[in-house]
Structure formats: structure tokens, C-alpha cells
N, C-alpha and C positions, 0 to 999 in steps of 0.2 A: 475490761466493759462487760465480757461474757459473767466474769464473776460477780459483777453489781450484778445484769438481770438475773440471774440465776437466786440469788438472796431477796431479792425485789420479788418474785416471783413464791419465794418458799413465805415473806411476811406477809403478802398478799391473801394466799392460801389461808396462813392460819389463823388469821382474820376473819376469814371467814367459814374457815371446818366444822364454826360449831351449829351454823346454821341446819336445821333439816328443811326438807321440800318444802317450800312455800305454794300453795295450789292461788293460783291468785284470784278476783276478782272476776276476771274475765273467763276463768277457763272453768268456776264453777256458776256462773251462768247470774253474776248478780245487777239485781235492778241499780241503777243509778240512787245517790243519797239523793234527799228534796233537799240537805241542804251540810254545811261541813263549817265544823269547827278547830280548830287548830287547837295543841296543847304546846308545853313548852317543854322539849328533853335535853337532858333525857330525865324521865319520871322517877321519883323515887317510891314507887309501888308495883307489887304484882299483884294481883286478886284473880285464884283462881277459880273457876264454876265448872260444877257439871250439869249438864242441859236436861234431865230429868226427861229424859226420850230414851229410843231406842238406842243400841249401839250400831257401828259401822264399820265393817274391814273393807270397803272399796271405794275408789277417789269417785266411782258413779254414785255407789248408796250413798259416800258421805257427803258427796255434794249436792244432792235429793235435798237430804235435811238438814245442809245449811240455808238450802234457797226457801224452805220450808222456815226455816226459824227469822232469816230473813221479813218473810211475805206476811211472819205474824207479829214482827217490832213492831214496822212498819204500818200494818194497814187492820192491827186489835189495838196496838200501844199507841198507835198514832210517833212513834220514835221517826227520824230522818232516817234512818238506816238500818241495819242491825245493831246488835248492842255492842256486841264484843271486840275487842280488837283482833283475837285470831280464836280461831277454830281447831281442834285437834281431834283427829281422827283415831281409832286403833287401827288402821292401816297404814299407820305411821306417816301420813303427814301432817301440813298444818296449813288451816283455810286462811286464805287473809279476810278480816272483818272490814272492819274500820282502821287497821292499820298500826303502825306505828306512832304517826306524828297526830292523827284526830282525836277527840273527845270521843271516850266511848260512853254509853247509856249502859250500863254494869253493876255499877257499887254507886247506891251515891255519899257523896262525901269524898269521894276519891276519881270520880269519873274524871277531872282537867290532869288528875296528878298521875295515875295510873295504867298499866296493859292490861288489859281482860283477857283472861285465858280462859274458855271454856272444852271439855273434855267433854264429846261429844259419846253421852248414854247415863244412864244412872248408874250413882255409886255410894247407895248408899249400905247394902253389905259386903260387896265385892271393888278390890281395885279395877280401874285399866289394867290393859294387858301391855306389858312391857316396850313396845313398838309407840305406845301415846303414850308414856311416860317418859319414855327418853326424847320425843320429840316435844313434848314440851318444855324439860329441862334443856332440850336443846334450844330451844326458842327463846328461853327466858339467856342463854349463853350468848346465842346470836346480837339479842339488844343490846346486852352492853358491849360485844367486842364492838359491835356498828354506834354506838353513843345514845341508844334509844328511851337505854334505863341504867339507869347509877351503877355505878358498881358494887355499893353497898345499899343494893334496895331493899328495902322488908318486904319478904312473901307474906300471903294473909289469903286465909279462905275468904269466899265472900260473905260467910255468917258474922264474918267479925264485922263488917262493916252496916251491916241488917239485919233482921230478923229474919232468918231465915234455917231452912234445914240445907241449900246449899255451903258446898257444892258435896253434901251426901255423906254419912256417916265415917264411913271407909276411905272415901276420898281423902275429907279432911285430915283423917289421921296418918296419912300415909303421909300428906304433906310440911306434916311435922317434924318430917325427918328431912326435909328437902332442906337446900344449902337457903338461909337467908330469910324464915322462917322465924316470923313475931308475933310472938303469943300477945302481947301487947301493944297494937299499934297508937 
């Protein structure tokens, strides 16, 4: 019986090992959404964004920026909530936006079939630090392990969905080397 418990514990740990620390909506001080639409999971796409903002290297500063993005998306854009599924700071944390199961507002044509990950900062001429890169990659692995993202997902940059410079030239060039990057979605 003890061997079975040890094996099960190891399997559970392996399943969740890839997940980065995810700061919940309550922890970063999210407003409640005006409405919620659910999407079917696992989704076939992961869309990478940058915030085109200042960066952040602490949970406090990242949380403040995430709140400002939510306020802008809801108050200026008229969206039901923050647009992204998750955001990633250079503090190495992921921040829950709409989460795994809710339709986002981040990439026209892909919103109902993707997880949108926004890396906080501007990455036109430099890439995110290693902590942010690892958190984003681990978040994707976490989604695959937990049945939220298809194992054969396609990774794209926001500019592949619509006319924009997002996720910045440096970050876009970087994600071309990540697993499952799809140059022609």
C-alpha cells in the first residue's frame, strides 16, 4: 500500500511540476468581470503578446501593472475583463487573467480557441529576462499537462493574428525558437 501511495504521489507531482507560480486574481486585486464566456478545452493555440509597457520585477509592481491593464481593457476598450488569459512578469510569476477556461479578448480570430499569454514589458529590441521566459514556457507546459492546451498546439505571436507590432520584434524572434512555433497558422 505504501508503494502505491509513493507512486501516485510521484505521478501527481510530475503532472504539476511544470506549473509556475500563478498569482490568482484575488492576489493581484482583480475586479470582477462584467460577463464570462467559456471555451472548449484543450485549445489548439497559444498566442504570445507583450504589454508594450514598463516591465516589473516584483509581485507588487507586476500586480499594479496588471490592475492597470484590466482597468484599461474594461474602462477604455469596453471589454468584459482583462483581455489576456495570463500575464507573466519578469519576477518569474504568472498572473491569472481570464484563466484557462474563459474566452479571451486578445487576438481576433483566435480568442475562442487559444490561451493568450502577455509578457509584461516592451520587447521590441530586447527579450524578456530568463525568469519570464521560463515562466511562460512552464505555463504552456502546465496547460498541456492539465488538459487545457492540446499537446500538438500551435504557438504564434499576436502579429500573426492581426496587424500589430506585438509581441515586439525581439520577443517575436525569440518565440520562433520555442516548441510548437507555427510560422503559418
